[in-house]
C-alpha positions as CSV (number, residue, x, y, z in Angstrom):
1,C,47.3,96.7,92.4
2,P,45.7,94.3,94.9
3,E,48.9,92.1,95.0
4,C,51.6,94.7,95.7
5,G,49.7,97.8,96.7
6,A,51.3,100.0,94.0
7,P,49.3,102.3,91.8
8,T,47.8,100.4,88.9
9,G,49.9,102.2,86.2
10,V,53.1,101.5,88.0
11,S,52.1,97.9,88.5
12,L,51.3,97.4,84.8
13,V,54.2,99.4,83.2
14,G,56.8,100.0,85.9
15,D,58.0,103.2,87.4
16,F,59.5,104.6,84.1
17,L,60.3,108.2,83.9
18,R,58.1,108.8,80.9
19,F,55.1,108.1,83.2
20,G,56.5,110.4,85.9
21,N,55.2,113.8,86.9
22,A,55.8,116.2,84.0
23,E,56.7,119.2,86.1
24,W,59.2,117.1,88.1
25,L,60.8,115.8,84.9
26,E,61.1,119.3,83.4
27,K,62.6,120.7,86.6
28,M,65.3,117.9,86.5
29,A,65.9,118.5,82.8
30,R,66.4,122.2,83.4
31,G,68.7,121.4,86.3
32,A,70.8,119.1,84.1
33,R,71.1,121.8,81.5
34,L,72.1,124.4,84.0
35,V,74.9,122.1,85.3
36,F,76.1,121.3,81.9
37,W,76.4,124.9,80.6
38,A,77.9,126.1,83.9
39,Y,80.6,123.4,83.6
40,M,81.2,124.4,80.0
41,A,81.6,128.0,81.0
42,S,83.9,127.0,83.8
43,I,86.1,125.1,81.4
44,G,86.2,128.1,79.1
45,V,87.1,130.5,81.9
46,A,89.8,128.2,83.1
47,I,91.3,127.8,79.6
48,V,91.2,131.4,78.6
49,L,92.3,133.0,81.9
50,G,94.7,130.2,82.6
51,G,96.4,130.8,79.2
52,V,96.3,134.6,79.5
53,G,97.5,134.4,83.1
54,A,100.4,132.2,82.3
55,A,101.5,134.6,79.6
56,I,101.1,137.7,81.9
57,V,102.4,136.4,85.2
58,E,105.9,135.1,84.5
59,G,106.9,134.8,88.2
60,D,105.3,138.0,89.5
61,P,103.6,137.0,92.8
62,S,101.2,140.0,92.7
63,A,100.2,139.2,89.1
64,E,99.7,135.5,90.1
65,A,97.4,136.6,93.0
66,A,95.5,138.9,90.6
67,V,94.9,136.2,88.1
68,A,93.9,133.7,90.8
69,L,91.5,136.2,92.3
70,T,90.0,137.0,88.8
71,V,89.5,133.3,88.0
72,G,88.0,132.6,91.4
73,L,85.6,135.6,91.2
74,L,84.5,134.6,87.8
75,M,83.9,131.0,89.0
76,L,81.8,132.1,92.0
77,P,78.6,132.8,89.9
78,L,79.1,129.6,88.0
79,N,79.3,127.7,91.3
80,V,75.9,129.2,92.2
81,I,74.5,128.1,88.9
82,V,75.9,124.6,89.4
83,F,74.4,124.5,92.9
84,W,71.0,125.5,91.6
85,G,71.2,123.0,88.7
86,M,72.2,120.2,91.1
87,W,69.4,121.1,93.5
88,R,66.8,121.0,90.7
89,L,68.3,117.8,89.2
90,T,68.1,116.0,92.6
91,T,64.5,117.1,93.4
92,P,62.7,114.1,94.9
93,D,60.2,112.3,92.8
94,P,56.8,113.5,94.0
95,S,55.5,109.9,93.6
96,G,58.1,108.6,96.0
97,F,59.3,106.0,93.5
98,G,63.0,105.5,93.3
99,E,63.8,106.9,96.7
100,R,64.4,103.4,97.9
101,T,67.1,102.8,95.2
102,Y,68.7,106.3,94.8
103,G,67.4,108.4,97.6
104,F,70.6,108.2,99.6
105,S,72.8,109.1,96.6
106,R,70.4,112.0,95.8
107,K,70.7,113.3,99.4
108,I,74.5,113.0,99.3
109,V,74.6,115.1,96.1
110,R,72.4,117.7,97.7
111,V,74.6,118.0,100.8
112,A,77.7,118.1,98.7
113,A,76.2,120.9,96.5
114,V,75.7,123.0,99.6
115,I,79.2,122.3,100.8
116,A,80.6,123.2,97.4
117,L,78.7,126.4,97.3
118,V,79.9,127.4,100.8
119,S,83.5,126.3,100.2
120,A,83.9,128.1,96.8
121,P,84.7,131.5,98.4
122,A,87.1,129.8,100.8
123,D,88.8,128.2,97.7
124,V,89.3,131.7,96.2
125,I,90.7,133.0,99.5
126,T,93.0,130.1,99.8
127,D,94.4,130.6,96.3
128,V,95.0,134.3,96.9
129,V,96.3,133.9,100.4
130,A,98.7,131.1,99.5
131,L,100.6,133.5,97.4
132,Q,101.0,136.0,100.3
133,S,103.2,135.8,103.3
134,I,100.9,134.6,106.1
135,P,101.5,132.4,109.1
136,P,102.1,128.7,108.0
137,V,99.6,127.5,110.6
138,L,96.8,129.4,108.8
139,L,97.9,127.9,105.5
140,I,97.8,124.5,107.0
141,V,94.3,125.0,108.5
142,L,93.0,126.4,105.1
143,G,94.7,123.4,103.4
144,V,93.0,120.9,105.7
145,V,89.6,122.5,105.3
146,M,90.0,122.5,101.5
147,F,91.2,118.9,101.5
148,C,88.2,117.8,103.5
149,A,85.9,119.7,101.1
150,G,87.6,118.0,98.2
151,L,87.0,114.6,99.7
152,V,83.3,115.4,100.2
153,Q,83.2,116.6,96.6
154,L,84.8,113.3,95.4
155,A,82.1,111.3,97.3
156,A,79.5,113.6,95.8
157,V,80.7,112.9,92.2
158,V,80.5,109.2,92.8
159,A,77.0,109.6,94.4
160,Q,76.0,111.8,91.4
161,F,77.0,109.1,88.9
162,R,75.1,106.5,90.9
163,Y,72.0,108.7,91.1
164,L,72.1,109.3,87.3
165,E,72.7,105.6,86.7
166,K,69.5,104.7,88.8
167,L,67.6,107.4,86.9
168,A,68.7,105.9,83.6
169,D,67.4,102.6,84.8
170,R,64.0,104.3,84.9
171,A,64.3,105.6,81.3
172,P,63.9,102.6,80.3
173,D,66.9,102.4,78.0
174,K,69.3,99.6,78.9
175,R,72.0,101.1,76.7
176,L,71.8,104.4,78.6
177,A,71.8,102.7,82.0
178,S,74.8,100.6,80.9
179,L,76.6,103.7,79.7
180,A,75.9,105.5,83.0
181,R,77.4,102.5,84.9
182,Q,80.5,102.5,82.7
183,V,81.0,106.3,83.2
184,W,81.0,106.1,87.0
185,K,83.1,103.0,87.1
186,G,85.5,104.5,84.6
187,F,85.7,107.6,86.8
188,I,86.7,105.5,89.8
189,L,89.3,103.6,87.8
190,S,90.8,106.8,86.5
191,L,91.2,108.0,90.1
192,I,92.9,104.8,91.1
193,H,95.4,105.2,88.2
194,I,96.2,108.7,89.2
């Protein structure tokens, strides 16, 4: 376009996703599916093993540690799948469009995905170690590290919702974009009420 310098197609129809790079869109779609199914599997593992664990444990510290370790170990591969899905979902648009509006959120989600992947084994260790008799100072250090990782994850969830909202704006489906905005704002409000 001689007026704005954008490619002609973008100038005429906008930077809608349907005109985006097909390989990039497929990579993002596969990433979203990976994240979705890994989350569903995580919920299933937590429900099944949480219920079984509650029935088996009944105050036995060694059984509690065994259940916590089993759940944590089963969640580790799911954390890897979520990481890979998030990484694919937040792949930069090869055209460069959208980076101005959602690039920062996309980068935050990527950094948080790395932190979540690295902190997942520490979470398992913290769950198991908390049930053992260890020096209180070590428990405090592990607790502070996990608290900080949790804050980063909270920021990442908000950034992820913002990123998906901005992608929805490129759909172009105003209803979808409005729903995306409602979801992240509802998430924030639910945290405030907790």
